[in-house]
DOFIMAR-818544 format. One record per residue (C-alpha): x, y, z; residue number from 0. Coordinates in nm, 3 decimals, always signed. Layout:
N
+---------+---------+---------+------+
!    east !   north !      up ! paro !
+---------+---------+---------+------+
!       X !       Y !       Z !  NUM !
...
+---------+---------+---------+------+
***
This chain:
418
+---------+---------+---------+------+
!    east !   north !      up ! paro !
+---------+---------+---------+------+
!  +5.582 ! +12.999 ! +17.880 !    0 !
!  +5.330 ! +13.081 ! +17.676 !    1 !
!  +5.548 ! +13.371 ! +17.533 !    2 !
!  +5.848 ! +13.105 ! +17.520 !    3 !
!  +5.667 ! +12.846 ! +17.355 !    4 !
!  +5.567 ! +13.101 ! +17.069 !    5 !
!  +5.964 ! +13.248 ! +16.996 !    6 !
!  +6.044 ! +12.897 ! +16.964 !    7 !
!  +5.820 ! +12.828 ! +16.658 !    8 !
!  +5.829 ! +13.172 ! +16.511 !    9 !
!  +6.224 ! +13.071 ! +16.524 !   10 !
!  +6.176 ! +12.733 ! +16.389 !   11 !
!  +5.973 ! +12.886 ! +16.062 !   12 !
!  +6.215 ! +13.172 ! +15.975 !   13 !
!  +6.514 ! +12.995 ! +15.789 !   14 !
!  +6.375 ! +13.201 ! +15.486 !   15 !
!  +6.469 ! +13.519 ! +15.654 !   16 !
!  +6.848 ! +13.422 ! +15.746 !   17 !
!  +7.121 ! +13.452 ! +15.512 !   18 !
!  +7.268 ! +13.166 ! +15.382 !   19 !
!  +7.571 ! +12.933 ! +15.523 !   20 !
!  +7.887 ! +12.793 ! +15.368 !   21 !
!  +7.926 ! +12.469 ! +15.547 !   22 !
!  +8.242 ! +12.409 ! +15.357 !   23 !
!  +8.492 ! +12.520 ! +15.037 !   24 !
!  +8.795 ! +12.279 ! +14.991 !   25 !
!  +9.031 ! +12.264 ! +14.718 !   26 !
!  +9.174 ! +11.812 ! +14.614 !   27 !
!  +9.497 ! +11.975 ! +14.562 !   28 !
!  +9.636 ! +12.322 ! +14.680 !   29 !
!  +9.933 ! +12.243 ! +14.513 !   30 !
!  +9.887 ! +12.066 ! +14.167 !   31 !
! +10.147 ! +11.990 ! +13.873 !   32 !
! +10.165 ! +12.287 ! +13.638 !   33 !
!  +9.843 ! +12.320 ! +13.414 !   34 !
!  +9.673 ! +12.055 ! +13.579 !   35 !
!  +9.274 ! +12.038 ! +13.679 !   36 !
!  +9.176 ! +12.062 ! +14.024 !   37 !
!  +8.804 ! +12.015 ! +14.185 !   38 !
!  +8.678 ! +12.275 ! +14.392 !   39 !
!  +8.402 ! +12.131 ! +14.661 !   40 !
!  +8.170 ! +12.298 ! +14.836 !   41 !
!  +7.870 ! +12.285 ! +15.096 !   42 !
!  +7.603 ! +12.575 ! +15.109 !   43 !
!  +7.248 ! +12.606 ! +15.255 !   44 !
!  +7.004 ! +12.856 ! +15.253 !   45 !
!  +7.157 ! +13.022 ! +14.938 !   46 !
!  +6.974 ! +13.112 ! +14.600 !   47 !
!  +7.262 ! +13.171 ! +14.429 !   48 !
!  +7.667 ! +13.008 ! +14.433 !   49 !
!  +7.923 ! +13.109 ! +14.218 !   50 !
!  +8.302 ! +13.114 ! +14.236 !   51 !
!  +8.553 ! +13.397 ! +14.123 !   52 !
!  +8.775 ! +13.432 ! +13.923 !   53 !
!  +8.653 ! +13.168 ! +13.716 !   54 !
!  +8.419 ! +12.949 ! +13.604 !   55 !
!  +8.116 ! +13.224 ! +13.770 !   56 !
!  +7.818 ! +13.080 ! +13.854 !   57 !
!  +7.815 ! +12.704 ! +13.955 !   58 !
!  +7.498 ! +12.466 ! +14.047 !   59 !
!  +7.681 ! +12.180 ! +14.184 !   60 !
!  +7.955 ! +12.052 ! +14.315 !   61 !
!  +8.250 ! +11.947 ! +14.298 !   62 !
!  +8.340 ! +12.266 ! +14.022 !   63 !
!  +8.620 ! +12.132 ! +13.803 !   64 !
!  +8.865 ! +12.467 ! +13.753 !   65 !
!  +9.209 ! +12.498 ! +13.560 !   66 !
!  +9.460 ! +12.750 ! +13.785 !   67 !
!  +9.751 ! +12.943 ! +13.567 !   68 !
!  +9.911 ! +13.020 ! +13.853 !   69 !
!  +9.879 ! +13.122 ! +14.223 !   70 !
!  +9.508 ! +13.163 ! +14.262 !   71 !
!  +9.254 ! +13.265 ! +14.524 !   72 !
!  +8.894 ! +13.132 ! +14.419 !   73 !
!  +8.612 ! +13.275 ! +14.630 !   74 !
!  +8.290 ! +13.129 ! +14.691 !   75 !
!  +7.987 ! +13.316 ! +14.724 !   76 !
!  +7.691 ! +13.206 ! +14.863 !   77 !
!  +7.354 ! +13.460 ! +14.872 !   78 !
!  +7.006 ! +13.478 ! +14.902 !   79 !
!  +6.756 ! +13.803 ! +14.912 !   80 !
!  +6.855 ! +13.836 ! +15.273 !   81 !
!  +7.277 ! +13.832 ! +15.219 !   82 !
!  +7.591 ! +13.670 ! +15.116 !   83 !
!  +7.845 ! +13.498 ! +15.254 !   84 !
!  +8.192 ! +13.444 ! +15.101 !   85 !
!  +8.500 ! +13.193 ! +15.189 !   86 !
!  +8.823 ! +13.158 ! +14.993 !   87 !
!  +9.090 ! +12.881 ! +14.909 !   88 !
!  +9.400 ! +12.885 ! +14.763 !   89 !
!  +9.565 ! +12.692 ! +14.486 !   90 !
!  +9.924 ! +12.727 ! +14.413 !   91 !
! +10.064 ! +12.517 ! +14.157 !   92 !
! +10.378 ! +12.406 ! +14.119 !   93 !
! +10.607 ! +12.588 ! +13.846 !   94 !
! +10.685 ! +12.466 ! +13.533 !   95 !
! +11.006 ! +12.314 ! +13.402 !   96 !
! +11.068 ! +12.507 ! +13.136 !   97 !
! +10.951 ! +12.794 ! +12.895 !   98 !
! +10.601 ! +12.715 ! +12.700 !   99 !
! +10.601 ! +12.498 ! +12.394 !  100 !
! +10.348 ! +12.490 ! +12.091 !  101 !
! +10.421 ! +12.106 ! +11.969 !  102 !
! +10.081 ! +12.184 ! +11.747 !  103 !
!  +9.857 ! +12.349 ! +11.624 !  104 !
!  +9.636 ! +12.266 ! +11.301 !  105 !
!  +9.304 ! +12.285 ! +11.151 !  106 !
!  +9.148 ! +12.026 ! +10.949 !  107 !
!  +9.068 ! +12.026 ! +10.676 !  108 !
!  +9.254 ! +12.317 ! +10.629 !  109 !
!  +9.061 ! +12.402 ! +10.300 !  110 !
!  +8.693 ! +12.307 ! +10.264 !  111 !
!  +8.368 ! +12.515 ! +10.154 !  112 !
!  +8.133 ! +12.742 ! +10.344 !  113 !
!  +7.988 ! +12.561 ! +10.666 !  114 !
!  +8.223 ! +12.284 ! +10.700 !  115 !
!  +8.269 ! +12.171 ! +11.019 !  116 !
!  +8.667 ! +12.203 ! +11.103 !  117 !
!  +8.859 ! +12.077 ! +11.416 !  118 !
!  +9.121 ! +12.321 ! +11.513 !  119 !
!  +9.376 ! +12.085 ! +11.740 !  120 !
!  +9.643 ! +12.193 ! +12.006 !  121 !
!  +9.911 ! +12.045 ! +12.180 !  122 !
! +10.164 ! +12.283 ! +12.438 !  123 !
! +10.401 ! +12.202 ! +12.714 !  124 !
! +10.483 ! +12.376 ! +13.007 !  125 !
! +10.245 ! +12.711 ! +12.971 !  126 !
! +10.077 ! +12.860 ! +13.274 !  127 !
!  +9.840 ! +13.033 ! +13.060 !  128 !
!  +9.680 ! +12.933 ! +12.756 !  129 !
!  +9.379 ! +13.109 ! +12.532 !  130 !
!  +9.260 ! +13.041 ! +12.188 !  131 !
!  +9.017 ! +13.243 ! +11.999 !  132 !
!  +8.913 ! +13.386 ! +11.656 !  133 !
!  +8.583 ! +13.218 ! +11.445 !  134 !
!  +8.285 ! +13.132 ! +11.637 !  135 !
!  +8.493 ! +12.971 ! +11.940 !  136 !
!  +8.421 ! +13.114 ! +12.278 !  137 !
!  +8.724 ! +13.286 ! +12.409 !  138 !
!  +8.907 ! +13.180 ! +12.753 !  139 !
!  +9.141 ! +12.957 ! +12.883 !  140 !
!  +9.202 ! +12.618 ! +12.759 !  141 !
!  +9.401 ! +12.243 ! +12.895 !  142 !
!  +9.737 ! +12.195 ! +12.754 !  143 !
!  +9.612 ! +12.010 ! +12.494 !  144 !
!  +9.280 ! +11.920 ! +12.324 !  145 !
!  +9.085 ! +12.026 ! +11.989 !  146 !
!  +8.729 ! +12.230 ! +11.944 !  147 !
!  +8.510 ! +12.268 ! +11.626 !  148 !
!  +8.409 ! +12.535 ! +11.421 !  149 !
!  +8.202 ! +12.582 ! +11.130 !  150 !
!  +8.314 ! +12.890 ! +10.955 !  151 !
!  +8.146 ! +13.044 ! +10.690 !  152 !
!  +8.467 ! +13.290 ! +10.523 !  153 !
!  +8.828 ! +13.195 ! +10.568 !  154 !
!  +8.897 ! +13.252 ! +10.948 !  155 !
!  +9.215 ! +13.259 ! +11.150 !  156 !
!  +9.279 ! +13.089 ! +11.492 !  157 !
!  +9.507 ! +13.248 ! +11.761 !  158 !
!  +9.646 ! +13.005 ! +12.031 !  159 !
!  +9.825 ! +13.250 ! +12.251 !  160 !
! +10.061 ! +13.009 ! +12.568 !  161 !
! +10.246 ! +13.201 ! +12.842 !  162 !
! +10.547 ! +13.080 ! +12.964 !  163 !
! +10.604 ! +13.058 ! +13.385 !  164 !
! +10.777 ! +13.377 ! +13.548 !  165 !
! +11.163 ! +13.378 ! +13.421 !  166 !
! +11.124 ! +13.166 ! +13.132 !  167 !
! +11.143 ! +13.321 ! +12.786 !  168 !
! +10.990 ! +13.408 ! +12.565 !  169 !
! +10.704 ! +13.499 ! +12.816 !  170 !
! +10.456 ! +13.510 ! +12.557 !  171 !
! +10.428 ! +13.232 ! +12.202 !  172 !
! +10.117 ! +13.339 ! +11.951 !  173 !
! +10.062 ! +13.100 ! +11.667 !  174 !
!  +9.806 ! +13.123 ! +11.437 !  175 !
!  +9.613 ! +12.855 ! +11.175 !  176 !
!  +9.379 ! +12.952 ! +10.870 !  177 !
!  +9.060 ! +12.758 ! +10.770 !  178 !
!  +9.063 ! +12.855 ! +10.416 !  179 !
!  +8.710 ! +12.830 ! +10.251 !  180 !
!  +8.662 ! +12.715 !  +9.879 !  181 !
!  +8.432 ! +12.797 !  +9.678 !  182 !
!  +8.222 ! +12.538 !  +9.563 !  183 !
!  +8.338 ! +12.334 !  +9.291 !  184 !
!  +8.124 ! +12.415 !  +8.942 !  185 !
!  +8.072 ! +12.279 !  +8.582 !  186 !
!  +8.030 ! +12.605 !  +8.398 !  187 !
!  +8.037 ! +12.421 !  +8.054 !  188 !
!  +7.994 ! +12.086 !  +7.916 !  189 !
!  +7.923 ! +12.025 !  +7.491 !  190 !
!  +7.989 ! +11.796 !  +7.241 !  191 !
!  +8.125 ! +11.907 !  +6.888 !  192 !
!  +7.972 ! +11.812 !  +6.724 !  193 !
!  +7.643 ! +11.687 !  +6.929 !  194 !
!  +7.539 ! +11.470 !  +6.638 !  195 !
!  +7.812 ! +11.226 !  +6.373 !  196 !
!  +7.777 ! +10.944 !  +6.161 !  197 !
!  +7.903 ! +10.580 !  +6.291 !  198 !
!  +8.263 ! +10.583 !  +6.274 !  199 !
!  +8.302 ! +10.984 !  +6.324 !  200 !
!  +8.448 ! +11.168 !  +6.624 !  201 !
!  +8.297 ! +11.417 !  +6.879 !  202 !
!  +8.514 ! +11.593 !  +7.137 !  203 !
!  +8.352 ! +11.610 !  +7.453 !  204 !
!  +8.415 ! +11.965 !  +7.608 !  205 !
!  +8.415 ! +12.122 !  +7.931 !  206 !
!  +8.536 ! +12.452 !  +8.187 !  207 !
!  +8.495 ! +12.434 !  +8.554 !  208 !
!  +8.709 ! +12.490 !  +8.902 !  209 !
!  +8.719 ! +12.115 !  +8.954 !  210 !
!  +9.111 ! +12.003 !  +9.022 !  211 !
!  +9.032 ! +11.624 !  +8.855 !  212 !
!  +8.709 ! +11.516 !  +8.604 !  213 !
!  +8.573 ! +11.189 !  +8.538 !  214 !
!  +8.387 ! +11.080 !  +8.207 !  215 !
!  +8.140 ! +10.817 !  +8.285 !  216 !
!  +8.022 ! +10.654 !  +7.932 !  217 !
!  +7.648 ! +10.542 !  +7.987 !  218 !
!  +7.678 ! +10.141 !  +8.065 !  219 !
!  +8.059 ! +10.213 !  +8.054 !  220 !
!  +8.396 ! +10.228 !  +8.281 !  221 !
!  +8.467 ! +10.558 !  +8.429 !  222 !
!  +8.752 ! +10.778 !  +8.243 !  223 !
!  +8.984 ! +10.916 !  +8.520 !  224 !
!  +9.081 ! +11.271 !  +8.332 !  225 !
!  +9.277 ! +11.470 !  +8.561 !  226 !
!  +9.315 ! +11.807 !  +8.525 !  227 !
!  +9.225 ! +11.790 !  +8.117 !  228 !
!  +8.937 ! +11.950 !  +8.008 !  229 !
!  +8.859 ! +11.780 !  +7.683 !  230 !
!  +8.805 ! +11.406 !  +7.559 !  231 !
!  +8.751 ! +11.295 !  +7.216 !  232 !
!  +8.473 ! +10.980 !  +7.199 !  233 !
!  +8.403 ! +10.764 !  +6.880 !  234 !
!  +8.022 ! +10.600 !  +7.035 !  235 !
!  +7.911 ! +10.330 !  +6.828 !  236 !
!  +7.577 ! +10.416 !  +6.891 !  237 !
!  +7.406 ! +10.733 !  +6.995 !  238 !
!  +7.537 ! +10.769 !  +7.421 !  239 !
!  +7.500 ! +10.954 !  +7.679 !  240 !
!  +7.826 ! +11.110 !  +7.913 !  241 !
!  +7.822 ! +11.232 !  +8.244 !  242 !
!  +8.076 ! +11.464 !  +8.401 !  243 !
!  +8.231 ! +11.488 !  +8.745 !  244 !
!  +8.434 ! +11.698 !  +8.913 !  245 !
!  +8.637 ! +11.669 !  +9.228 !  246 !
!  +8.798 ! +11.969 !  +9.398 !  247 !
!  +8.920 ! +12.150 !  +9.763 !  248 !
!  +8.582 ! +12.269 !  +9.751 !  249 !
!  +8.420 ! +11.984 !  +9.714 !  250 !
!  +8.279 ! +11.724 !  +9.400 !  251 !
!  +8.026 ! +11.832 !  +9.126 !  252 !
!  +7.809 ! +11.643 !  +8.897 !  253 !
!  +7.715 ! +11.449 !  +8.742 !  254 !
!  +7.588 ! +11.673 !  +8.464 !  255 !
!  +7.505 ! +11.480 !  +8.131 !  256 !
!  +7.523 ! +11.529 !  +7.749 !  257 !
!  +7.442 ! +11.296 !  +7.457 !  258 !
!  +7.612 ! +11.215 !  +7.120 !  259 !
!  +7.392 ! +11.131 !  +6.868 !  260 !
!  +7.501 ! +10.861 !  +6.623 !  261 !
!  +7.338 ! +10.813 !  +6.270 !  262 !
!  +7.431 ! +10.402 !  +6.180 !  263 !
!  +7.697 ! +10.351 !  +5.954 !  264 !
!  +7.848 ! +10.001 !  +5.985 !  265 !
!  +8.166 !  +9.943 !  +5.823 !  266 !
!  +8.186 !  +9.652 !  +5.592 !  267 !
!  +8.518 !  +9.569 !  +5.485 !  268 !
!  +8.906 !  +9.711 !  +5.505 !  269 !
!  +9.065 !  +9.895 !  +5.177 !  270 !
!  +9.433 !  +9.972 !  +5.173 !  271 !
!  +9.590 ! +10.259 !  +4.977 !  272 !
!  +9.988 ! +10.209 !  +4.906 !  273 !
! +10.202 ! +10.548 !  +4.969 !  274 !
! +10.303 ! +10.709 !  +4.653 !  275 !
! +10.622 ! +10.775 !  +4.730 !  276 !
! +10.891 ! +10.440 !  +4.876 !  277 !
! +11.132 ! +10.456 !  +5.062 !  278 !
! +11.365 ! +10.223 !  +5.243 !  279 !
! +11.134 ! +10.057 !  +5.402 !  280 !
! +10.747 ! +10.020 !  +5.244 !  281 !
! +10.436 !  +9.918 !  +5.441 !  282 !
! +10.214 !  +9.687 !  +5.214 !  283 !
!  +9.875 !  +9.505 !  +5.206 !  284 !
!  +9.827 !  +9.169 !  +5.058 !  285 !
!  +9.525 !  +9.127 !  +4.815 !  286 !
!  +9.179 !  +9.046 !  +4.959 !  287 !
!  +8.838 !  +9.059 !  +4.791 !  288 !
!  +8.563 !  +9.273 !  +4.951 !  289 !
!  +8.402 !  +9.238 !  +5.204 !  290 !
!  +8.806 !  +9.253 !  +5.329 !  291 !
!  +8.731 !  +9.212 !  +5.730 !  292 !
!  +9.126 !  +9.049 !  +5.774 !  293 !
!  +9.401 !  +9.235 !  +5.647 !  294 !
!  +9.785 !  +9.087 !  +5.598 !  295 !
! +10.027 !  +9.414 !  +5.640 !  296 !
! +10.367 !  +9.340 !  +5.528 !  297 !
! +10.665 !  +9.546 !  +5.608 !  298 !
! +10.963 !  +9.531 !  +5.296 !  299 !
! +11.222 !  +9.672 !  +5.164 !  300 !
! +11.191 !  +9.954 !  +4.915 !  301 !
! +11.345 !  +9.891 !  +4.586 !  302 !
! +11.664 !  +9.971 !  +4.680 !  303 !
! +11.671 !  +9.703 !  +4.952 !  304 !
! +11.764 !  +9.795 !  +5.336 !  305 !
! +12.017 !  +9.651 !  +5.568 !  306 !
! +11.901 !  +9.701 !  +5.957 !  307 !
! +11.944 !  +9.577 !  +6.251 !  308 !
! +11.617 !  +9.696 !  +6.405 !  309 !
! +11.282 !  +9.937 !  +6.346 !  310 !
! +11.049 ! +10.093 !  +6.497 !  311 !
! +10.679 ! +10.282 !  +6.399 !  312 !
! +10.415 ! +10.462 !  +6.653 !  313 !
! +10.100 ! +10.483 !  +6.358 !  314 !
!  +9.797 ! +10.727 !  +6.497 !  315 !
!  +9.518 ! +10.500 !  +6.416 !  316 !
!  +9.110 ! +10.488 !  +6.526 !  317 !
!  +9.142 ! +10.190 !  +6.747 !  318 !
!  +8.761 ! +10.196 !  +6.747 !  319 !
!  +8.772 ! +10.034 !  +6.403 !  320 !
!  +9.035 !  +9.776 !  +6.371 !  321 !
!  +9.211 !  +9.485 !  +6.598 !  322 !
!  +9.597 !  +9.365 !  +6.560 !  323 !
!  +9.727 !  +9.060 !  +6.568 !  324 !
!  +9.968 !  +8.786 !  +6.391 !  325 !
! +10.300 !  +8.922 !  +6.422 !  326 !
! +10.595 !  +8.760 !  +6.224 !  327 !
! +10.924 !  +8.898 !  +6.167 !  328 !
! +11.284 !  +8.792 !  +5.985 !  329 !
! +11.469 !  +8.965 !  +6.259 !  330 !
! +11.493 !  +8.777 !  +6.584 !  331 !
! +11.183 !  +8.963 !  +6.818 !  332 !
! +10.916 !  +9.204 !  +6.784 !  333 !
! +10.550 !  +9.275 !  +6.810 !  334 !
! +10.275 !  +9.503 !  +6.689 !  335 !
!  +9.984 !  +9.598 !  +6.920 !  336 !
!  +9.723 !  +9.899 !  +7.001 !  337 !
!  +9.901 ! +10.100 !  +7.253 !  338 !
!  +9.686 ! +10.221 !  +7.529 !  339 !
!  +9.715 ! +10.490 !  +7.801 !  340 !
!  +9.975 ! +10.769 !  +7.636 !  341 !
!  +9.978 ! +10.574 !  +7.326 !  342 !
!  +9.631 ! +10.522 !  +7.330 !  343 !
!  +9.506 ! +10.524 !  +6.968 !  344 !
!  +9.863 ! +10.451 !  +6.839 !  345 !
!  +9.941 ! +10.125 !  +6.678 !  346 !
! +10.308 ! +10.015 !  +6.832 !  347 !
! +10.528 !  +9.823 !  +6.601 !  348 !
! +10.841 !  +9.733 !  +6.648 !  349 !
! +11.099 !  +9.444 !  +6.573 !  350 !
! +11.493 !  +9.409 !  +6.656 !  351 !
! +11.798 !  +9.178 !  +6.604 !  352 !
! +11.918 !  +9.037 !  +6.973 !  353 !
! +12.262 !  +9.170 !  +7.061 !  354 !
! +12.532 !  +8.893 !  +7.145 !  355 !
! +12.573 !  +9.044 !  +7.524 !  356 !
! +12.923 !  +9.168 !  +7.446 !  357 !
! +12.790 !  +9.406 !  +7.182 !  358 !
! +12.490 !  +9.516 !  +6.937 !  359 !
! +12.388 !  +9.291 !  +6.656 !  360 !
! +12.491 !  +9.347 !  +6.321 !  361 !
! +12.307 !  +9.406 !  +6.032 !  362 !
! +12.085 !  +9.218 !  +5.846 !  363 !
! +12.064 !  +9.285 !  +5.439 !  364 !
! +11.725 !  +9.296 !  +5.301 !  365 !
! +11.693 !  +9.302 !  +4.908 !  366 !
! +11.436 !  +9.485 !  +4.706 !  367 !
! +11.066 !  +9.385 !  +4.845 !  368 !
! +11.191 !  +9.127 !  +5.090 !  369 !
! +10.939 !  +9.105 !  +5.370 !  370 !
! +11.114 !  +9.252 !  +5.714 !  371 !
! +10.797 !  +9.202 !  +5.922 !  372 !
! +10.424 !  +9.140 !  +5.926 !  373 !
! +10.104 !  +9.158 !  +6.111 !  374 !
!  +9.737 !  +9.119 !  +6.060 !  375 !
!  +9.523 !  +9.402 !  +6.117 !  376 !
!  +9.125 !  +9.292 !  +6.148 !  377 !
!  +8.813 !  +9.493 !  +6.122 !  378 !
!  +8.592 !  +9.628 !  +6.407 !  379 !
!  +8.251 !  +9.672 !  +6.242 !  380 !
!  +8.104 !  +9.825 !  +6.539 !  381 !
!  +8.397 ! +10.139 !  +6.445 !  382 !
!  +8.187 ! +10.239 !  +6.204 !  383 !
!  +8.324 ! +10.391 !  +5.833 !  384 !
!  +8.563 ! +10.604 !  +5.815 !  385 !
!  +8.972 ! +10.651 !  +5.815 !  386 !
!  +9.171 ! +10.432 !  +5.988 !  387 !
!  +9.550 ! +10.576 !  +5.965 !  388 !
!  +9.696 ! +10.796 !  +5.728 !  389 !
! +10.042 ! +10.790 !  +5.631 !  390 !
! +10.038 ! +11.126 !  +5.475 !  391 !
!  +9.982 ! +11.266 !  +5.824 !  392 !
! +10.237 ! +11.279 !  +6.106 !  393 !
! +10.400 ! +10.980 !  +6.297 !  394 !
! +10.712 ! +10.821 !  +6.430 !  395 !
! +10.959 ! +10.553 !  +6.234 !  396 !
! +11.280 ! +10.515 !  +6.300 !  397 !
! +11.534 ! +10.233 !  +6.167 !  398 !
! +11.823 ! +10.102 !  +6.338 !  399 !
! +12.155 ! +10.022 !  +6.123 !  400 !
! +12.505 ! +10.025 !  +6.197 !  401 !
! +12.509 ! +10.411 !  +6.116 !  402 !
! +12.319 ! +10.468 !  +6.392 !  403 !
! +11.928 ! +10.556 !  +6.425 !  404 !
! +11.778 ! +10.729 !  +6.164 !  405 !
! +11.425 ! +10.898 !  +6.181 !  406 !
! +11.158 ! +10.851 !  +5.906 !  407 !
! +11.259 ! +10.625 !  +5.606 !  408 !
! +10.914 ! +10.423 !  +5.647 !  409 !
! +10.671 ! +10.508 !  +5.375 !  410 !
! +10.327 ! +10.430 !  +5.478 !  411 !
!  +9.964 ! +10.454 !  +5.228 !  412 !
!  +9.627 ! +10.474 !  +5.418 !  413 !
!  +9.397 ! +10.255 !  +5.555 !  414 !
!  +8.976 ! +10.271 !  +5.568 !  415 !
!  +8.675 ! +10.140 !  +5.634 !  416 !
!  +8.395 ! +10.159 !  +5.385 !  417 !
+---------+---------+---------+------+
***
């Protein structure tokens, strides 16, 4: 009786010296639709290590999510220092209705600096085996739709491989996408020529670098969008700091700053010198006593008179020194303004007769010295001294008459701020 009691006590204390047991190992759906995850459930006792093959390998808790790629036998293995036991379950996914099709495989952003997180996204239908690899991504099976993240330091190619079910063609689809690593955006130079000017003079800001778009902001001013251009003419009225920034596929750079130093030289009077030669039309100015701060400009017929139905001038000017207003014309309509956008720093002048609706207007005849139109130019003292425009330089002028549109034909003098 004592020996029996001792045997019972020893047996009750020896669980650690027995092999493990598998109480259950089941799958929630042994015949799932293709490319659908299933859950493997298990219960074991006395095991120090548990694994399931062919995937996911070592496991620590139940249930376990797996993605069968066809007929698959999953083997549960429980082991301890005494021994091991195994048990199998079989999963037979339903076959796909057609061949594998890859509808999306992209990397975003496609271009970025080194180390930028990229999202690799995909969508695949009917695949019974789908793998993704490249860069720092772990090699392995993936679901039919999803995304992964990688941060490549160099330009990297990612490969998606999809397998069709038995009997479907193509049997394997392989596609690639690339995450390109761009050079960081850089400013290699930023200069002002000249860097010191008199008030009223101009300086040219020039720069270089690999940005796709450039922006210059004067101190306390509005940012100027210059697109791909790499220079800007400025006429600051006082010493001004300019900040340069750039944007590109590799990010942004800046601001980088420089200063244009301005020696004060304010303008006090407008001075117009008539053209040396004459033409069909002549731009003249009324007499104006110094200091002349407002000057009336008149477009008149030349010594031989003129017949016309319209006239137009695009005259390059230093728009920092003047403003334009008070337009009048002997024709039916017109305007004189300082242009903007592509016509910045241009005096845009035009006047014309109105047509009847059934045909063009007839010519209007002007005798010698008769006025065609007039406008007023006012001094902007902050623009400093220097030339406003020079009729000896290139400008566009057109006279429209019954004979057609004729370029030129307008004599323009020069205007200066002193």
